[in-house]
BALO-19430 format. One record per residue: x, y, z of N, C-alpha, C in turn. Coordinates in steps of 0.1 Angstrom, whole numbers, plus 5000, padded with zeros to 4 digits. Example, Ala and Ser with C-alpha at 12.3 -4.5 7.8 and 13.67 -1.06 7.14 Angstrom:
513249435078512349555078513249675078512849785071513749895071512950005079
***
This chain:
154955708074155055568078154755468067153855508058153555418047154755398038155455508035156655498027157755408033157855428046158855348053158555198052157255158053156855018052157154968038156855058028157055018014158554998012159355088017160855078015161354948022160854918034161254798042160954678034159654668029159254548021160054538008160354648002161154647990162554587993163154628004164454578008164354428010163254378017163054238020162954158007162354217997162154147984163454137976164454217980165654217973166354077972165953997982166553857983166153777971165053817963164553747951165253797939166153897940166753957929168153907926168553897913169953847910171053927917170754057920171754137925172254097939171454007945171853967959172953857958173053797946173953677945175453707950176053827946177453847950177653847965176653877973176853877988176453757995175753657988175253537995176353458000177453437993178553357999179053408012179153538014179553598026178553578037177253588034176253568043176153428049176153328039176053188043177353138050178453218048179653178055179553198070178553278074178253298088177453188094176953088086176152978092177052908102176452878113177052808124177752898134177953028131178553128140177553178149177953228161177053298170176253408164174953418165174153518158174553658163174653678177174853808182176253858179177253768180178653818178179053818163178353738155178853728141177853778131176653708131175653748120175053888122174653918134174054048136174954168133176254168138177154278134177354288119177454168112177654178098176454238091175254198094174054248088173954398091174254438103174154578107175154668099176354618098177354688090176954698075176354588070175854588056174754698054173854698063172654788062173154938063174054958073174555098075175355148063176255058058177155098047176255128035175355038032174455058021173755198022173155228034172455348036173355468033174655458038175555578036175855598021176255478014176555488000175355537992174255487995173055527987172655677990172855728003172655868006173555957998174855917997175855987989175455997975174855887970174355887956173255977954172355987964171156077964171656217964172656247973173156387974173756427960174556337955175156357942174156387931173056307931172056327921171356457923171056497935170456627938171356737933172656727936173556827931173556837916173556727909173556727895172356787889171156767895169956817890169956967892170557017903170557157906171657237898172457167891173557227883173157277870171957307868171357367856171557267844171857317832171757237820172757127820173957157825175057047825174656947836174156987847173756887857172556807852171656867844170556787839171056687829172056717821172656617812173356507820174156547831174756447839173756357845172656407850171556327856170956237846170756277834170256197823171156077821172456107820173455997818173455897829173455947842173455857853172255767853171055827851169855747851169855647839170455687828170555597816171455477820172555507826173455397831172755307841171955367849171155287859170155197852169455247842168555167834169255047827170355077820171154977813171654867823171954907835172454817845171354717850170154767850168954687853168654587842168954627830168654537818169754427817170954467818172154387815172954357827173054227832173954197843175354227840175754217827177154247824177454387826176554477822176854627824176754657839175854597846175754617860177054577867177654457862178854417868180054517866180054567853181154657850181054787858179754837860179554957867179954937882179654817887179954797902181354757905182154737894183554677896184354757906184454897906185254967916184754937930183454937933182954917946183254767950183154677941183454537944184854517948185854577941187254567944187454627958186854747961187054807974186454707985185354647982184754557992185654437994186154387984187054267985188354297993188854417991190054467999189754468014188554528017188154538031187954398037187354318028187054178032188354108036189354118028190554048030191254108043191154238044191854308056191154258069189854228068189154188080189454038084190053968075190253828077188953748077188153768067186853718067186753568066187853508062187853358060188253278072188553358083188953278095187753208100187953098107186853018112186053088123186753158131186053228142185953378138185053448143184853588140184453668153185153778153184853878164183753968160183154048169182154148166182754248156184054288159184654388150184854338136185354218135185654158121184354138114183254098121181954068115181354198110181554308118181054438113181754488101183154468101183854508089183454418077183154298079182654208068181354268063180554318073179254378068179454498060180454578064180854698056181154658041182054558040182454508027181254458019180354378026179254328019178254438015178154548023177354658019177854728007179254738006179854797994179654717981179654577983179354497972177954507967177054527976175554527973175054667968175654777974175054917971174954947957175954917948175854957934174754877927174254767932173154687926171854727931171054797923169754847928168554787922167554767929166254717924165354837921164154807915163254917911162855007922162554957934162055037945163155127950164355077951165555157955165755267944165555237931165755337921164755447923163555417926162555527929162955607941163455547951163855627963164955717959166055667952167155757949166755867939165955827929165555937919164756037926163755997935163056097942163856187951164956127957165856207966166556307957166956267945167756357936166856477932165656447929164756557924164356647935164056597947163556677958164656717968165756657967166856697976166956587987168256537989168456438000168156508013167456438022167156488035167056378045166556408057166456298068165456188064164356228057163456128053164056028043164856078034165555998024166455888032167255938042168055848049167255748057166155778063165355688069164755578060164355628048163855528038164955428034166155478032167255398028167655298039167555348052167855258063166755148064165455188061164355088061164654988050165055028038165354938027166454838031167554898037168654808041168154718052167354758062166954678072166054558067165254588057164454488051165254378044166354418037167254328031167954238041168354308052169054238063168154138069166854168071165954078077165753958069165553978056165353858047166553768047167753828047168953748047169153678060168753738071168753668084167853548084166653568078165653448077166253338069166853378057167453278048168553208055169353278063170453218070169953108080168853148087168353048097167752928089167052958078166352848071167352758063168452818059169552728053169352708038169752588034169852558020168552558013167452518019166252508012165752638007165952748015165552878010166452917999167752888000168652927989168252857976167852727976167452667964166252727958165252767967164052827962164352967956165353037962165753167956166253147942167053047940167553027926166452997916165452927920164352897911163553027907163553117916162753247914163553347906164853317904165653427897165253457883164753357876164353377862163253477861162153467869161053557868161453697873162253707884162653837889163553907879164353827871165253887862164453957851163353897847162453967837161854087843161454087855160854207862161954317862163154277865164254367866164554437852164454357841164754407828163554507824162354467827161254557824161354687832161854687844162054807852163154897845164254827840165254897833164754967820163954897813163354957801162455077804161755067815160955177820161755297823162955267830163855377834164355447821164855367811165355427799164255507791163055457792161955537785161755667792161955667806161855797813162955887810164155827808165355907804165155977790164555897781164355947768163356067768162256047777161256157778161856287784162756267794163456387800164356447790165156367782166056427772165356507762164056457758163256527748162456637753162556667767161756777773160356747775159956617773158456577775158056587790159056577799158756577813158156707818158456817811157856947815156756987806156356917797155256957788154156857787154256777776153156677773152956577784154056517788153856407798153356457811153756587815153256637827151756657827151156697815149756707814149056577813149656477805149056347804149056277817150156277824150156207837149156257847148956387847147956437857146556397852146256407839144956377834144656227836145656137834145355997834145455937848146155987857146355927870145755997882145256117879144756197890143656137898142656077891141556007898142055887906142955807900143455697907144155727920145055837918145855877930144955927941143956007937142956057946142255947954141855847946141155737952142055667962143355647959144255587968144455667981144555797979144655887991143455878000142255867994141055858002141055728010141555618004141555498012142555498023143755568020144755578031144455668042143655778038143255878048141755888048141155788052139655788052139155878063138155948060137456038070136055998071135556028083134055998085133256088076132256028070131356108061130656218069130456338063129756448069128856508059127956598064126956658055127656748045127156748033127656838022126856968022127557078021126957208021127257278009126357348002126557417990126857567994127857617987128357757990128257827976127657947976127658027964128958107963129558097951130858167948130858217934130858347932131058407918130058347908128758327913127758277904127758127901128658057908128657907906128457837920128057717919127757637932128957547934129457537946130657457949130257367961130657237960130457147972131557177982131057197994132057228005132957118008132556988006133356878009134556867999134456947988135556937978136857007984136657077995137857138001138857028006138256908008139156798013140056748001139756787989140456737977141356857972142656847974143456967971143356987956143457117952143457157938144857147933144957087921146257077914146157147901146957247898146957317886147557227875147157237862147757167852148957237845149357347852150657407847151757307848152657297838153757197839154757247849155457147855156657177864157857187855158457307854159557337845160857337852160957287865162157267872162257357884163257337893163357417905163657557902163157647909163457797907164857827910165557907901166957937903167058037915168258057920168558137932168358287928167958357938167858507937169058577943170158497946171358557951172058627939172858727943173658797933173358947930172158987936171859127934172859217941173159337935174059427942173359497954172059507953171259557964169859537962168959557972167559537971166859667974165859707967165059827971163659777975163059847984161759827990161759697999162859638001162859518009164359478013164459398023165659328026165859218016167059168013167259058004166358938007165758887997164858767999165558647994165358538001165958407998164858307994165258197988164358097984163658027996164458018007163957958019162758048025162958178025161958268030160658268021160858238009159758247999158958107998159558008004158857878003157457888010156457838003155157848008154357958002155058047995154458157988154458137973153558187966153658197951154358317947155358307939156258417936156258447921156058577918156158627904157458707903158358657894159558727892159458807879159658937879159459017867160759087864161359037853162659107848162259227840162859337843162459467837163659557837163559667830164559777831163759907828164160017835163160117837162960207825163860207815163660287803163060207791162760077793162259987783160660017782160260057770158860087768157959967771158359847766157659727768157459697783158559717791158459697806157559807812157659927807156760037813155360007811154959947799153559927797153059797804153959717809153659597817153459637832154159737836154259767851152859787857151859847850150559867857149859737860150059627852149559497855150259437867151559437866152359377877152059447890151959577890151659647902150259617907149259597898147959567902147859417908148559327902148659187907149259187921150259267923150959267936149959317947149159417943148259477953147059377955146559317944145359237945145559107953146759047951146958917956147958907968148359027972149359037983148958957995147658977999147158908011146658768009146858717996146458587993147658487992148858547993150058457993150958487981150758587973151558627962152658717966153858687962155058787964155558817950155558947947156058997934157459047936158359007928159759057929160159107915160559237915161059287903162559267902163059217891164559207890164959307879165659417883165959517874167359487868167359447855168559417848168759517837169759607839169959717830170259687816169759767806170159757792171259857789171059987794172060087792172860117804173960177803174860197814174260287825173460387821172860477830171860407839171260287835170360217843171060137854172360137854173060067865173160157877172860287875172860387887171660357896171960317908170860277917169960387920170560517921169660627924168660657912169160627900168160637889167060537890167360417894166360317895165460347907166060397918165160437929164160537926164660637918163760747913162660687904163060597895162060537886160960457894161460387904160560307912159460397919159960507924159060607930158060667919158560697907157760747897156660647893156960527892156060417887155160367899155460417911154660377923154760227925155960177924156260037927156560017941155759937948155959907962156459777966156559687956157059547958158559547958159259437963160659437963161259437949162459497948163159507935164659467938165059367931166459327932167259397921168359467924169159537914170159437909169959387897170759287891171859337881172659437886173559497877174659407871174959297878175859197873175259087865173959087863173158987856173358847861173558837874173658707880172358637881171258707885169958647885169458617871169758717862169358707848169958577842171258547845171858427840171358297847171058307860170558197867169258147861168358237856167158207850167258177835168558197830168758187816167758277808167658397812166658487806167258567795166458607785166958677774166058797770165058827778164058927774163759027785163359147780162659247788161259277782160159267789160059207802159959057801160158987812159958847813159358807826158358727826157658687839157758537841158158507854158358367858157458347870156658247870155758217882156358097889156558107902157157997910156057957921155857827922154857777931155257767945154457727954154757727968155857627972156057537963157157437965158457477959158557597954159757647948160057597934159057567926159157517913158657617902159357637892158957727881157757657874156657717873155457657867154957737854155457857852154857937841155858047838155958077825156858187820156258257808156458387807155958457795156858577793157158597780158158697776157458807767157758927770157259047763155959097769155259187762154059237767152859137764151659177769150459097766150358977774149358887771149058767777148658787792148158907795147858937809146758857815145758827807144658737813145158597816146058537807146558407810147458407822148358517823149258527834148458537847147458617848146658627860145958497864145458427853144858297856145858197862147058207857148158117863148458157877148458287880148658327894147558267903146258287899145158237907145258087908145558007898145657867899146757827909147857887909148957847918148657887933147857997934147458037948146457937953145557897945144557787949145257657952146257627944147057507946147757517960148257637964148957657976147957657988146657657986145757647997144857767999144957867990144157987992142657957989141758007997140357987995139658107988140458187981139858307975138858267964137858347962136958327951137558367938137158297927137558337914137158477911137958557904137558697900138058727887137558837881137958877868139358937868139958957856141259007855141359157859142459207863142659347867142559427854142159547855142059647844142659777849143959787847144659907853144260027845144260137852144060277846145360337842145960287831147260327827147160447818148060537821148160667814149560697809149660787799150960827794151660707787152960687790153660587784153260447789152560437800152160307805150960257798150260337790149060287783149460187772148560087770148859987760149060037746149859977738150060027724148960007715148960087704147960067694148559977683148459847686149159747678148759747663147559787661147059787647147659887638148259987644148860097635150360117637151060027643152460037645153159987632153960077626154760047614156160077617156560127628157860167632158360087644159660047644160159967655161260037662161659977673162660027682163960057674164460177676165660227668166660287678167860227678168960277686169760387680170160487688170960597683172460577683172960507693174360477694174760387682176060397678176560327666176560177668176560127680176659987682175459907676174259967677173059907671172259997662172860107658172060197650171660137636170460167632169860127619169060247614168960257601168060357594168660497594169960517597170560647598170860697584170360817580170560867567171161007565171661057576172461187574173561157564173761247554174661227544176161207548176461267560177861257565178161117570177161037573177460907578177860917593177660807600177960807615179460797617179960887625181360887629181560857643182160747646182160687660183160767669182560807681183360857692184160987688183661067679184361187676183361297672183561417676182561527673182461547658181261557653181061577638179861657636179761727625178661807622177761737612176461717615175561637607174461727602173761677592172561747586171561647582170361687580169261597576168161677569167661617558166661687550165361617552164861527543163561467545163761317545163861257556163961107557162761037552162960917547161760827543161360757556160260677554159660607566160660527573160760537586161660467595163160497592163360617587164760667586164860787595166060817599166360927608167760987606167961097612169261157611169461267621170661317622171061417632171261547625171161657632171461797627172261867638173361927635174161997644175461917648176161957658177361887662177161787673177361657670177161547679178361457680178561397691179461287693178761157695178861067686178060937686178960837693178460777704179160677711178460537708178860437715178260297712176860287717176460367728175060357733174260477730174860597729174060717727174860817719174060927715174661037708174561157718175661237719175761347728175861477720174961577723174961697716176061797721176961837713178061917717177762067717176862117709176462257709174962277708174462387714173062417714172462427700171262397698170562407685170462287677171162177681171162057674169861977675169561887666168261817667168361677661167261607661167061477655165761477648165761417636164561397628164261257625162961217625162561077623161261077616161060997605159760977599159260847604158060847611157560727618156060717614155560597617154160567616153760487628153160547638152660487650151860587658151060547667150260647675151260727684152160647691153060717701154560707696155260817699156760817697157360847710158360767714159060787727160560797723161360867731162760877730163360877744164360787745165160777758166160887757166060977767166961097768167561117782168661177783169261217796170061347795170161417806170961537807172461507807173261617806174661597806175161557821176361537822176961497835176661597846176461727843176261817854174761817859173861747851172461727855171561847853172061957846171262067844170162037834168962087836167862057826168162107812167762037802167962067788166662087782166362217777165162247771165062197756163862157752163762117738162362157733162262147720160962177713160762077702159462027702159061917693158161977682158361927670157361957659156961827652155661827647155161717640154761767626155361717615155061767602155361917601156361967608156862107608156062197616155062147624154162237632154262197647153762277656153562237670152562127670152862027679151961907679150561927683150162037690148862057694148261937702147161887698146461777705147261647703148261647695149061527693150361527702150361607712151561617720151561497730152761457734152861347743152761387758152961297767152761327781153961407787155061417779156261497784156461617775155461657768155461787760154161857762154061987759152862057759152362077745151262137743150662157730151562237721152462317726153362397718154562317715154762197721155862107718157062127728156862207738157962237747158062137758159262107762159562017773160962037778161461957787162761957793163261827797164561797794165161677799165761697813165161637823165561657837166261537843166061417837166661297842166761197831167561097832167660997822166560897822165660897813164560807812163860817798162760737797162060747784161060857785160960937774160061057773159061027762157761047765156761037755156561167749156961177736156961307729155761327720155161217714154061237705153061127709151761167709150661077709149561127700149461067689148461107679147061087684146261197685144961187690143861147680144161167667143161127657143561007649143361007636143860907628145360897628145860767629147260747629147760747615148760827612149360837599150860857600151560837589153060857589153261007591154261047600154561187603156061207603156361337601157761377603157961437617158761367624159061417638160361487638160461597646161761667648161761717662162961707668163161757682164461847681164361967686165462067686165762097701167062087704167462107718168062247720167562327729167962467731169162477739169662367745170862367754171662247750173062257751173962147748173962037759174461927755174761817765173761707766172661707758171761607759172261467754171861367760172161227756170961157750171061117738169961047731170260897729169360807733169660667733168860587723167560597724166760507715165360557714164760527701163360557698162560427701161360447706160360337707159060387703158060297700156760337695155660257701154460317700153360247706152060277699
***
């Protein structure tokens, strides 16, 4: 109701603005005509037409803002033109020319210059007048339209615009009754109101510049909250005054909290980074029916982009899984978006098996066509996006780590959404095998692809031969060099072993060595044996090998083959396959 009153008063004050001048001749032409049959239909037509045109503008602005980066640019241009129109009457006139011409055509068609007027012709005159007036906006109307564009045009927006139009119609009706004296006073006031209009235009242009520079989602978001939060809270208290009550102290996590503070909503200082993109486009969903933005409204949502053979994703999973369990009943929804890196990761059965192995119980969208990936403009595995209860992106993090900050952001957004949970320490998952955190202080080797499309460090003297069987050999590679032995066919993503007995050698320096491997098309297990510095790994074996270095490839996934148990040093790794058909994709380290 308060906003409706403000909109109504804003419309009433429009009569003091220069933008009212184009329609005054038509209004005062009604002087002496019957109010019910002439003036009232004209003013009603004017208000209704204005509300319709302004609503279309709001819908267009909302569409532009939701159209991602190009829509953002279009919205910046439109707001810039709006600001220039407020500063310069000449620019405003040029921008409004198409609507003015249309209004004049309707005006002539209605025979507006006839001495007598019917209800119908007066209403059509009002439509023409509304078209003349709609392109000319004052500061309050600009706020209404901008808010509608950002939040989406809805019934509330239409009511606000109708209230604005009704206020303008009311002030014009009063001026019509009062006659020439009011008109003369309006002219005297135009100089001051023109300065106010120009200042409003300058403020709009400053806002456009801030948006274009990205300050709206960073520095300004924090500054505005810090500088205006107390004022806004005081205003809300005056508008929604409550009877004073006794204050009660409640102990929570070692701190004392005033119970009456519950009346003051918590606002996180996380910046608003824009509306959350759509989750439409997954080829299927696992662990859940497809989820929509509408269903998730009111919940805090963590979107986790991952792929199941990525070691960085695997090491992040224990934290994501723990957050999903810890905050599920507090309003958090975790959604995994599985976007494949290799072709085998597009196989839904492979992903389903991986989800079971990782004990993932939260919903997973299979994004084989990268539609969700592109909607978020994502470029990383893993990537985490936090969406608040209003459907706005508030936090993002790429890669491993930053777990404490991410969990704090989750707690902040849950509190902002109304959760009364007590503050708690971060989760500490009991991660084992490949899920364990890396030994960052000793990693000197990086991800290495085996397929020729991205292969680096290959030193077999025969050189890589693409898409054709070839016999390779390898002696003693230097650090971060590798090679093949035996007959292999190297494709763009992987190398396939054509005959039994072939192997791969790599000199690495890291605590852990992993290799993404898969069986042949027939799915038969492929036995292998690992050596470290020419010997069985013993206590340095990985979770997918035993102390003697034996293991088997049973499915396409990441295998942990070495975990050094003592001092980390550069080692010669070699794996020999006792059966043909293995597919080797990439080395990773930890």
